[in-house]
N, CA, C, O and the ligand as a Tripos MOL2 file, in Angstrom:
@<TRIPOS>MOLECULE
protein
  253   251    64     0     0
PROTEIN
NO_CHARGES

@<TRIPOS>ATOM
      1 N          -2.2230  -18.2050    9.4350 N.3       1 MET1
      2 CA         -2.5480  -16.8300    9.0220 C.3       1 MET1
      3 C          -1.3050  -15.9560    9.1890 C.2       1 MET1
      4 O          -0.7980  -15.8000   10.3000 O.2       1 MET1
      5 N          -0.8220  -15.3940    8.0980 N.am      2 SER2
      6 CA          0.3720  -14.5650    8.2190 C.3       2 SER2
      7 C           0.0260  -13.1400    8.6110 C.2       2 SER2
      8 O          -0.9910  -12.5860    8.1920 O.2       2 SER2
      9 N           0.8790  -12.5740    9.4070 N.am      3 GLU3
     10 CA          0.6740  -11.2040    9.8530 C.3       3 GLU3
     11 C           1.2730  -10.2300    8.8620 C.2       3 GLU3
     12 O           2.2340  -10.5390    8.1570 O.2       3 GLU3
     13 N           0.6870   -9.0530    8.8240 N.am      4 ILE4
     14 CA          1.2360   -7.9950    7.9720 C.3       4 ILE4
     15 C           2.3290   -7.2780    8.7600 C.2       4 ILE4
     16 O           2.0880   -6.7690    9.8550 O.2       4 ILE4
     17 N           3.5030   -7.2450    8.2040 N.am      5 LEU5
     18 CA          4.6030   -6.5210    8.8560 C.3       5 LEU5
     19 C           4.7760   -5.1420    8.2500 C.2       5 LEU5
     20 O           5.1280   -4.1850    8.9400 O.2       5 LEU5
     21 N           4.5260   -5.0520    6.9550 N.am      6 LYS6
     22 CA          4.5770   -3.7570    6.2800 C.3       6 LYS6
     23 C           3.4950   -3.6870    5.2130 C.2       6 LYS6
     24 O           3.3400   -4.6040    4.4060 O.2       6 LYS6
     25 N           2.7570   -2.5980    5.2190 N.am      7 ASN7
     26 CA          1.6910   -2.3600    4.2590 C.3       7 ASN7
     27 C           2.1800   -1.2430    3.3410 C.2       7 ASN7
     28 O           2.0410   -0.0590    3.6460 O.2       7 ASN7
     29 N           2.7570   -1.6510    2.2060 N.am      8 MET8
     30 CA          3.5200   -0.6830    1.4300 C.3       8 MET8
     31 C           3.4500   -0.9930   -0.0610 C.2       8 MET8
     32 O           3.5020   -2.1550   -0.4640 O.2       8 MET8
     33 N           3.3320    0.0420   -0.8680 N.am      9 ILE9
     34 CA          3.3850   -0.1230   -2.3210 C.3       9 ILE9
     35 C           4.2250    0.9910   -2.9470 C.2       9 ILE9
     36 O           4.5200    2.0040   -2.3120 O.2       9 ILE9
     37 N           4.5950    0.7770   -4.1920 N.am     10 ARG10
     38 CA          5.3230    1.7960   -4.9370 C.3      10 ARG10
     39 C           4.5010    2.1590   -6.1680 C.2      10 ARG10
     40 O           4.0960    1.2900   -6.9400 O.2      10 ARG10
     41 N           4.2660    3.4430   -6.3360 N.am     11 CYS11
     42 CA          3.5130    3.9160   -7.4960 C.3      11 CYS11
     43 C           4.4070    3.8650   -8.7320 C.2      11 CYS11
     44 O           5.5080    4.4150   -8.7330 O.2      11 CYS11
     45 N           3.9250    3.2010   -9.7820 N.am     12 LYS12
     46 CA          4.7360    3.0930  -10.9920 C.3      12 LYS12
     47 C           4.7250    4.3800  -11.8040 C.2      12 LYS12
     48 O           5.5490    4.5690  -12.6990 O.2      12 LYS12
     49 N           3.7920    5.2550  -11.4850 N.am     13 SER13
     50 CA          3.6840    6.4970  -12.2300 C.3      13 SER13
     51 C           4.6480    7.5690  -11.7120 C.2      13 SER13
     52 O           5.3930    8.1560  -12.4960 O.2      13 SER13
     53 N           4.6410    7.8300  -10.4010 N.am     14 CYS14
     54 CA          5.4980    8.8850   -9.8480 C.3      14 CYS14
     55 C           6.6930    8.3140   -9.0920 C.2      14 CYS14
     56 O           7.6190    9.0540   -8.7590 O.2      14 CYS14
     57 N           6.6890    7.0040   -8.8130 N.am     15 GLY15
     58 CA          7.8220    6.3800   -8.1410 C.3      15 GLY15
     59 C           7.7930    6.4770   -6.6340 C.2      15 GLY15
     60 O           8.7020    5.9820   -5.9690 O.2      15 GLY15
     61 N           6.7780    7.1000   -6.0830 N.am     16 ASP16
     62 CA          6.6710    7.2240   -4.6300 C.3      16 ASP16
     63 C           6.4700    5.8630   -3.9690 C.2      16 ASP16
     64 O           5.7340    5.0170   -4.4770 O.2      16 ASP16
     65 N           7.1260    5.6660   -2.8430 N.am     17 ILE17
     66 CA          6.8590    4.4880   -2.0130 C.3      17 ILE17
     67 C           6.0330    4.9740   -0.8410 C.2      17 ILE17
     68 O           6.4680    5.8380   -0.0790 O.2      17 ILE17
     69 N           4.8340    4.4160   -0.6950 N.am     18 ILE18
     70 CA          3.9360    4.8610    0.3710 C.3      18 ILE18
     71 C           3.6120    3.6940    1.2900 C.2      18 ILE18
     72 O           3.4970    2.5490    0.8540 O.2      18 ILE18
     73 N           3.4660    4.0140    2.5790 N.am     19 GLU19
     74 CA          3.2430    2.9860    3.5830 C.3      19 GLU19
     75 C           2.1630    3.4340    4.5580 C.2      19 GLU19
     76 O           2.1620    4.5750    5.0190 O.2      19 GLU19
     77 N           1.2440    2.5210    4.8650 N.am     20 SER20
     78 CA          0.2240    2.7990    5.8700 C.3      20 SER20
     79 C           0.6300    2.0990    7.1550 C.2      20 SER20
     80 O           0.8220    0.8830    7.1700 O.2      20 SER20
     81 N           0.7620    2.8610    8.2320 N.am     21 THR21
     82 CA          1.2710    2.2770    9.4760 C.3      21 THR21
     83 C           0.2000    2.0530   10.5270 C.2      21 THR21
     84 O           0.4700    1.3880   11.5270 O.2      21 THR21
     85 N          -1.0090    2.5830   10.3440 N.am     22 SER22
     86 CA         -2.0850    2.2930   11.2910 C.3      22 SER22
     87 C          -3.4140    2.1970   10.5510 C.2      22 SER22
     88 O          -3.5210    2.5880    9.3880 O.2      22 SER22
     89 N          -4.4250    1.6700   11.2420 N.am     23 THR23
     90 CA         -5.6940    1.3230   10.6050 C.3      23 THR23
     91 C          -6.3150    2.4490    9.7790 C.2      23 THR23
     92 O          -6.8240    2.2030    8.6850 O.2      23 THR23
     93 N          -6.2780    3.6520   10.2800 N.am     24 HIS24
     94 CA         -6.9160    4.7370    9.5410 C.3      24 HIS24
     95 C          -5.8910    5.6720    8.9160 C.2      24 HIS24
     96 O          -6.1610    6.8480    8.6740 O.2      24 HIS24
     97 N          -4.7050    5.1180    8.6590 N.am     25 ASP25
     98 CA         -3.6330    5.9000    8.0450 C.3      25 ASP25
     99 C          -3.7280    5.7530    6.5280 C.2      25 ASP25
    100 O          -3.1500    4.8380    5.9410 O.2      25 ASP25
    101 N          -4.4650    6.6690    5.9100 N.am     26 PHE26
    102 CA         -4.6530    6.6580    4.4630 C.3      26 PHE26
    103 C          -3.5540    7.5020    3.8420 C.2      26 PHE26
    104 O          -3.4630    8.7000    4.1080 O.2      26 PHE26
    105 N          -2.7160    6.8810    3.0140 N.am     27 VAL27
    106 CA         -1.5860    7.5940    2.4230 C.3      27 VAL27
    107 C          -1.6710    7.5140    0.9090 C.2      27 VAL27
    108 O          -1.8140    6.4340    0.3360 O.2      27 VAL27
    109 N          -1.5810    8.6620    0.2790 N.am     28 GLN28
    110 CA         -1.6550    8.7270   -1.1750 C.3      28 GLN28
    111 C          -0.3000    9.1440   -1.7360 C.2      28 GLN28
    112 O           0.4350    9.8980   -1.0990 O.2      28 GLN28
    113 N           0.0310    8.6480   -2.9380 N.am     29 CYS29
    114 CA          1.2860    9.0590   -3.5610 C.3      29 CYS29
    115 C           1.1430   10.4700   -4.1100 C.2      29 CYS29
    116 O           0.0380   11.0100   -4.1580 O.2      29 CYS29
    117 N           2.2630   11.0750   -4.5280 N.am     30 SER30
    118 CA          2.1910   12.4840   -4.9130 C.3      30 SER30
    119 C           1.4300   12.7250   -6.2100 C.2      30 SER30
    120 O           0.9080   13.8230   -6.4020 O.2      30 SER30
    121 N           1.3440   11.7520   -7.1030 N.am     31 CYS31
    122 CA          0.5630   11.9680   -8.3260 C.3      31 CYS31
    123 C          -0.9100   11.6100   -8.1350 C.2      31 CYS31
    124 O          -1.7400   11.9160   -8.9910 O.2      31 CYS31
    125 N          -1.2340   10.9630   -7.0150 N.am     32 GLY32
    126 CA         -2.6300   10.6950   -6.7020 C.3      32 GLY32
    127 C          -3.2390    9.4660   -7.3570 C.2      32 GLY32
    128 O          -4.4420    9.2390   -7.2250 O.2      32 GLY32
    129 N          -2.4560    8.6790   -8.0470 N.am     33 ARG33
    130 CA         -3.0080    7.5020   -8.7300 C.3      33 ARG33
    131 C          -3.3110    6.3510   -7.7930 C.2      33 ARG33
    132 O          -4.2900    5.6290   -7.9800 O.2      33 ARG33
    133 N          -2.4630    6.1780   -6.7750 N.am     34 VAL34
    134 CA         -2.6530    5.0530   -5.8680 C.3      34 VAL34
    135 C          -2.5590    5.4960   -4.4120 C.2      34 VAL34
    136 O          -1.9650    6.5260   -4.0960 O.2      34 VAL34
    137 N          -3.1600    4.6940   -3.5310 N.am     35 ALA35
    138 CA         -3.1280    4.9940   -2.1010 C.3      35 ALA35
    139 C          -3.2150    3.7000   -1.3120 C.2      35 ALA35
    140 O          -3.7350    2.6970   -1.8010 O.2      35 ALA35
    141 N          -2.6990    3.7280   -0.0790 N.am     36 VAL36
    142 CA         -2.7840    2.5750    0.8120 C.3      36 VAL36
    143 C          -3.5010    2.9750    2.0900 C.2      36 VAL36
    144 O          -3.5210    4.1450    2.4710 O.2      36 VAL36
    145 N          -4.0910    1.9760    2.7480 N.am     37 ASP37
    146 CA         -4.8200    2.2000    3.9860 C.3      37 ASP37
    147 C          -4.8590    0.8700    4.7450 C.2      37 ASP37
    148 O          -4.5940   -0.1880    4.1730 O.2      37 ASP37
    149 N          -5.1830    0.9340    6.0080 N.am     38 GLY38
    150 CA         -5.3780   -0.2980    6.7680 C.3      38 GLY38
    151 C          -4.2610   -0.6640    7.7120 C.2      38 GLY38
    152 O          -4.4460   -1.5350    8.5630 O.2      38 GLY38
    153 N          -3.1170   -0.0380    7.5960 N.am     39 GLY39
    154 CA         -2.0140   -0.3240    8.5070 C.3      39 GLY39
    155 C          -1.6580   -1.7920    8.5290 C.2      39 GLY39
    156 O          -1.5170   -2.4220    7.4810 O.2      39 GLY39
    157 N          -1.5100   -2.3410    9.7320 N.am     40 LEU40
    158 CA         -1.1010   -3.7300    9.8700 C.3      40 LEU40
    159 C          -2.2970   -4.6700   10.0440 C.2      40 LEU40
    160 O          -2.1260   -5.8480   10.3570 O.2      40 LEU40
    161 N          -3.5100   -4.1420    9.8400 N.am     41 TYR41
    162 CA         -4.7100   -4.9640   10.0300 C.3      41 TYR41
    163 C          -5.2830   -5.4950    8.7270 C.2      41 TYR41
    164 O          -5.7090   -6.6480    8.6570 O.2      41 TYR41
    165 N          -5.2960   -4.6730    7.7110 N.am     42 TYR42
    166 CA         -5.7800   -5.1430    6.4220 C.3      42 TYR42
    167 C          -5.1140   -4.3140    5.3330 C.2      42 TYR42
    168 O          -4.7050   -3.1770    5.5660 O.2      42 TYR42
    169 N          -5.0100   -4.8960    4.1450 N.am     43 LEU43
    170 CA         -4.3870   -4.2030    3.0320 C.3      43 LEU43
    171 C          -5.4880   -3.6040    2.1650 C.2      43 LEU43
    172 O          -6.2510   -4.3260    1.5230 O.2      43 LEU43
    173 N          -5.5580   -2.3080    2.1560 N.am     44 ARG44
    174 CA         -6.5280   -1.6670    1.2980 C.3      44 ARG44
    175 C          -5.7770   -0.8240    0.2830 C.2      44 ARG44
    176 O          -4.9480    0.0140    0.6400 O.2      44 ARG44
    177 N          -6.0800   -1.0600   -0.9940 N.am     45 ARG45
    178 CA         -5.4380   -0.3140   -2.0600 C.3      45 ARG45
    179 C          -6.4870    0.4690   -2.8320 C.2      45 ARG45
    180 O          -7.5750   -0.0220   -3.1310 O.2      45 ARG45
    181 N          -6.1150    1.7090   -3.1440 N.am     46 THR46
    182 CA         -6.9820    2.5170   -3.9820 C.3      46 THR46
    183 C          -6.1940    2.8610   -5.2390 C.2      46 THR46
    184 O          -5.0690    3.3530   -5.1620 O.2      46 THR46
    185 N          -6.7830    2.6020   -6.3760 N.am     47 PHE47
    186 CA         -6.0850    2.9480   -7.6090 C.3      47 PHE47
    187 C          -7.0860    3.4790   -8.6220 C.2      47 PHE47
    188 O          -8.2640    3.1240   -8.5860 O.2      47 PHE47
    189 N          -6.6180    4.3240   -9.5210 N.am     48 THR48
    190 CA         -7.5360    4.9770  -10.4550 C.3      48 THR48
    191 C          -7.8560    4.1050  -11.6670 C.2      48 THR48
    192 O          -8.9970    4.0930  -12.1290 O.2      48 THR48
    193 N          -6.8770    3.3810  -12.1830 N.am     49 GLU49
    194 CA         -7.1480    2.6070  -13.3900 C.3      49 GLU49
    195 C          -7.0110    1.1000  -13.1980 C.2      49 GLU49
    196 O          -7.9740    0.3620  -13.4070 O.2      49 GLU49
    197 N          -5.8450    0.6420  -12.8080 N.am     50 SER50
    198 CA         -5.6850   -0.7930  -12.6400 C.3      50 SER50
    199 C          -4.6530   -1.0950  -11.5700 C.2      50 SER50
    200 O          -3.9060   -0.2200  -11.1300 O.2      50 SER50
    201 N          -4.6300   -2.3620  -11.1620 N.am     51 GLN51
    202 CA         -3.6590   -2.8090  -10.1770 C.3      51 GLN51
    203 C          -2.2380   -2.7360  -10.7130 C.2      51 GLN51
    204 O          -1.2790   -2.7940   -9.9430 O.2      51 GLN51
    205 N          -2.0970   -2.6100  -12.0200 N.am     52 ASN52
    206 CA         -0.7610   -2.4790  -12.6050 C.3      52 ASN52
    207 C          -0.1570   -1.1030  -12.3630 C.2      52 ASN52
    208 O           0.9970   -0.8600  -12.7130 O.2      52 ASN52
    209 N          -0.9340   -0.2010  -11.7650 N.am     53 ASP53
    210 CA         -0.4310    1.1320  -11.4540 C.3      53 ASP53
    211 C           0.5780    1.1200  -10.3190 C.2      53 ASP53
    212 O           1.3110    2.0910  -10.1280 O.2      53 ASP53
    213 N           0.6230    0.0190   -9.5570 N.am     54 TYR54
    214 CA          1.5490   -0.0200   -8.4320 C.3      54 TYR54
    215 C           2.2480   -1.3770   -8.3290 C.2      54 TYR54
    216 O           1.8050   -2.3900   -8.8690 O.2      54 TYR54
    217 N           3.3460   -1.3320   -7.6140 N.am     55 GLU55
    218 CA          4.1180   -2.5410   -7.3420 C.3      55 GLU55
    219 C           3.9280   -2.8710   -5.8670 C.2      55 GLU55
    220 O           4.0880   -2.0040   -5.0080 O.2      55 GLU55
    221 N           3.5900   -4.1110   -5.5770 N.am     56 GLU56
    222 CA          3.3350   -4.5100   -4.1930 C.3      56 GLU56
    223 C           4.6550   -4.6950   -3.4410 C.2      56 GLU56
    224 O           5.5200   -5.4500   -3.8870 O.2      56 GLU56
    225 N           4.8150   -4.0120   -2.3040 N.am     57 LEU57
    226 CA          6.0580   -4.1190   -1.5300 C.3      57 LEU57
    227 C           5.7910   -4.5850   -0.1030 C.2      57 LEU57
    228 O           6.6760   -4.5350    0.7510 O.2      57 LEU57
    229 N           4.5790   -5.0330    0.1440 N.am     58 SER58
    230 CA          4.2230   -5.4210    1.5070 C.3      58 SER58
    231 C           5.0260   -6.6280    1.9780 C.2      58 SER58
    232 O           5.4460   -7.4730    1.1880 O.2      58 SER58
    233 N           5.2220   -6.6780    3.2830 N.am     59 VAL59
    234 CA          5.9820   -7.7640    3.8840 C.3      59 VAL59
    235 C           5.0910   -8.4960    4.8810 C.2      59 VAL59
    236 O           4.4000   -7.8740    5.6880 O.2      59 VAL59
    237 N           5.1160   -9.8290    4.8140 N.am     60 PHE60
    238 CA          4.3110  -10.6390    5.7180 C.3      60 PHE60
    239 C           5.2150  -11.5480    6.5400 C.2      60 PHE60
    240 O           6.3130  -11.9120    6.1180 O.2      60 PHE60
    241 N           4.7210  -11.9100    7.7380 N.am     61 SER61
    242 CA          5.4480  -12.9050    8.5090 C.3      61 SER61
    243 C           5.1640  -14.2770    7.9090 C.2      61 SER61
    244 O           4.1660  -14.4430    7.2070 O.2      61 SER61
    245 N           5.9940  -15.2350    8.1620 N.am     62 ASN62
    246 CA          5.8190  -16.5500    7.5640 C.3      62 ASN62
    247 C           5.0410  -17.5250    8.4240 C.2      62 ASN62
    248 O           4.9710  -18.7140    8.1100 O.2      62 ASN62
    249 N           4.4500  -17.0330    9.5140 N.am     63 ASN63
    250 CA          3.6950  -17.9170   10.3900 C.3      63 ASN63
    251 C           2.3340  -18.2780    9.8040 C.2      63 ASN63
    252 O           1.5720  -19.0200   10.4230 O.2      63 ASN63
    253 ZN          1.9690    8.2360   -7.9450 Zn       64 ZN64
@<TRIPOS>BOND
     1     1     2 1
     2     2     3 1
     3     3     4 2
     4     3     5 am
     5     5     6 1
     6     6     7 1
     7     7     8 2
     8     7     9 am
     9     9    10 1
    10    10    11 1
    11    11    12 2
    12    11    13 am
    13    13    14 1
    14    14    15 1
    15    15    16 2
    16    15    17 am
    17    17    18 1
    18    18    19 1
    19    19    20 2
    20    19    21 am
    21    21    22 1
    22    22    23 1
    23    23    24 2
    24    23    25 am
    25    25    26 1
    26    26    27 1
    27    27    28 2
    28    27    29 am
    29    29    30 1
    30    30    31 1
    31    31    32 2
    32    31    33 am
    33    33    34 1
    34    34    35 1
    35    35    36 2
    36    35    37 am
    37    37    38 1
    38    38    39 1
    39    39    40 2
    40    39    41 am
    41    41    42 1
    42    42    43 1
    43    43    44 2
    44    43    45 am
    45    45    46 1
    46    46    47 1
    47    47    48 2
    48    47    49 am
    49    49    50 1
    50    50    51 1
    51    51    52 2
    52    51    53 am
    53    53    54 1
    54    54    55 1
    55    55    56 2
    56    55    57 am
    57    57    58 1
    58    58    59 1
    59    59    60 2
    60    59    61 am
    61    61    62 1
    62    62    63 1
    63    63    64 2
    64    63    65 am
    65    65    66 1
    66    66    67 1
    67    67    68 2
    68    67    69 am
    69    69    70 1
    70    70    71 1
    71    71    72 2
    72    71    73 am
    73    73    74 1
    74    74    75 1
    75    75    76 2
    76    75    77 am
    77    77    78 1
    78    78    79 1
    79    79    80 2
    80    79    81 am
    81    81    82 1
    82    82    83 1
    83    83    84 2
    84    83    85 am
    85    85    86 1
    86    86    87 1
    87    87    88 2
    88    87    89 am
    89    89    90 1
    90    90    91 1
    91    91    92 2
    92    91    93 am
    93    93    94 1
    94    94    95 1
    95    95    96 2
    96    95    97 am
    97    97    98 1
    98    98    99 1
    99    99   100 2
   100    99   101 am
   101   101   102 1
   102   102   103 1
   103   103   104 2
   104   103   105 am
   105   105   106 1
   106   106   107 1
   107   107   108 2
   108   107   109 am
   109   109   110 1
   110   110   111 1
   111   111   112 2
   112   111   113 am
   113   113   114 1
   114   114   115 1
   115   115   116 2
   116   115   117 am
   117   117   118 1
   118   118   119 1
   119   119   120 2
   120   119   121 am
   121   121   122 1
   122   122   123 1
   123   123   124 2
   124   123   125 am
   125   125   126 1
   126   126   127 1
   127   127   128 2
   128   127   129 am
   129   129   130 1
   130   130   131 1
   131   131   132 2
   132   131   133 am
   133   133   134 1
   134   134   135 1
   135   135   136 2
   136   135   137 am
   137   137   138 1
   138   138   139 1
   139   139   140 2
   140   139   141 am
   141   141   142 1
   142   142   143 1
   143   143   144 2
   144   143   145 am
   145   145   146 1
   146   146   147 1
   147   147   148 2
   148   147   149 am
   149   149   150 1
   150   150   151 1
   151   151   152 2
   152   151   153 am
   153   153   154 1
   154   154   155 1
   155   155   156 2
   156   155   157 am
   157   157   158 1
   158   158   159 1
   159   159   160 2
   160   159   161 am
   161   161   162 1
   162   162   163 1
   163   163   164 2
   164   163   165 am
   165   165   166 1
   166   166   167 1
   167   167   168 2
   168   167   169 am
   169   169   170 1
   170   170   171 1
   171   171   172 2
   172   171   173 am
   173   173   174 1
   174   174   175 1
   175   175   176 2
   176   175   177 am
   177   177   178 1
   178   178   179 1
   179   179   180 2
   180   179   181 am
   181   181   182 1
   182   182   183 1
   183   183   184 2
   184   183   185 am
   185   185   186 1
   186   186   187 1
   187   187   188 2
   188   187   189 am
   189   189   190 1
   190   190   191 1
   191   191   192 2
   192   191   193 am
   193   193   194 1
   194   194   195 1
   195   195   196 2
   196   195   197 am
   197   197   198 1
   198   198   199 1
   199   199   200 2
   200   199   201 am
   201   201   202 1
   202   202   203 1
   203   203   204 2
   204   203   205 am
   205   205   206 1
   206   206   207 1
   207   207   208 2
   208   207   209 am
   209   209   210 1
   210   210   211 1
   211   211   212 2
   212   211   213 am
   213   213   214 1
   214   214   215 1
   215   215   216 2
   216   215   217 am
   217   217   218 1
   218   218   219 1
   219   219   220 2
   220   219   221 am
   221   221   222 1
   222   222   223 1
   223   223   224 2
   224   223   225 am
   225   225   226 1
   226   226   227 1
   227   227   228 2
   228   227   229 am
   229   229   230 1
   230   230   231 1
   231   231   232 2
   232   231   233 am
   233   233   234 1
   234   234   235 1
   235   235   236 2
   236   235   237 am
   237   237   238 1
   238   238   239 1
   239   239   240 2
   240   239   241 am
   241   241   242 1
   242   242   243 1
   243   243   244 2
   244   243   245 am
   245   245   246 1
   246   246   247 1
   247   247   248 2
   248   247   249 am
   249   249   250 1
   250   250   251 1
   251   251   252 2
@<TRIPOS>SUBSTRUCTURE
     1 MET1         2 RESIDUE 1 A MET
     2 SER2         6 RESIDUE 1 A SER
     3 GLU3        10 RESIDUE 1 A GLU
     4 ILE4        14 RESIDUE 1 A ILE
     5 LEU5        18 RESIDUE 1 A LEU
     6 LYS6        22 RESIDUE 1 A LYS
     7 ASN7        26 RESIDUE 1 A ASN
     8 MET8        30 RESIDUE 1 A MET
     9 ILE9        34 RESIDUE 1 A ILE
    10 ARG10       38 RESIDUE 1 A ARG
    11 CYS11       42 RESIDUE 1 A CYS
    12 LYS12       46 RESIDUE 1 A LYS
    13 SER13       50 RESIDUE 1 A SER
    14 CYS14       54 RESIDUE 1 A CYS
    15 GLY15       58 RESIDUE 1 A GLY
    16 ASP16       62 RESIDUE 1 A ASP
    17 ILE17       66 RESIDUE 1 A ILE
    18 ILE18       70 RESIDUE 1 A ILE
    19 GLU19       74 RESIDUE 1 A GLU
    20 SER20       78 RESIDUE 1 A SER
    21 THR21       82 RESIDUE 1 A THR
    22 SER22       86 RESIDUE 1 A SER
    23 THR23       90 RESIDUE 1 A THR
    24 HIS24       94 RESIDUE 1 A HIS
    25 ASP25       98 RESIDUE 1 A ASP
    26 PHE26      102 RESIDUE 1 A PHE
    27 VAL27      106 RESIDUE 1 A VAL
    28 GLN28      110 RESIDUE 1 A GLN
    29 CYS29      114 RESIDUE 1 A CYS
    30 SER30      118 RESIDUE 1 A SER
    31 CYS31      122 RESIDUE 1 A CYS
    32 GLY32      126 RESIDUE 1 A GLY
    33 ARG33      130 RESIDUE 1 A ARG
    34 VAL34      134 RESIDUE 1 A VAL
    35 ALA35      138 RESIDUE 1 A ALA
    36 VAL36      142 RESIDUE 1 A VAL
    37 ASP37      146 RESIDUE 1 A ASP
    38 GLY38      150 RESIDUE 1 A GLY
    39 GLY39      154 RESIDUE 1 A GLY
    40 LEU40      158 RESIDUE 1 A LEU
    41 TYR41      162 RESIDUE 1 A TYR
    42 TYR42      166 RESIDUE 1 A TYR
    43 LEU43      170 RESIDUE 1 A LEU
    44 ARG44      174 RESIDUE 1 A ARG
    45 ARG45      178 RESIDUE 1 A ARG
    46 THR46      182 RESIDUE 1 A THR
    47 PHE47      186 RESIDUE 1 A PHE
    48 THR48      190 RESIDUE 1 A THR
    49 GLU49      194 RESIDUE 1 A GLU
    50 SER50      198 RESIDUE 1 A SER
    51 GLN51      202 RESIDUE 1 A GLN
    52 ASN52      206 RESIDUE 1 A ASN
    53 ASP53      210 RESIDUE 1 A ASP
    54 TYR54      214 RESIDUE 1 A TYR
    55 GLU55      218 RESIDUE 1 A GLU
    56 GLU56      222 RESIDUE 1 A GLU
    57 LEU57      226 RESIDUE 1 A LEU
    58 SER58      230 RESIDUE 1 A SER
    59 VAL59      234 RESIDUE 1 A VAL
    60 PHE60      238 RESIDUE 1 A PHE
    61 SER61      242 RESIDUE 1 A SER
    62 ASN62      246 RESIDUE 1 A ASN
    63 ASN63      250 RESIDUE 1 A ASN
    64 ZN64       253 GROUP 0 **** ****
């Protein structure tokens, strides 16, 4: 089971890079299309239209 080291995405619409650093840290990009949540425990993505709205930038450990 790999650990989450960074829970991060980049919005393709506004270009914002957003990162959730703790479980209830809900972060939205400036245009509001995408958001991340869950910190290092789970990856939660919120998007308005499709998963193509963002680029996945999360980093995992290789264990
Ligand atoms: Zn955006």
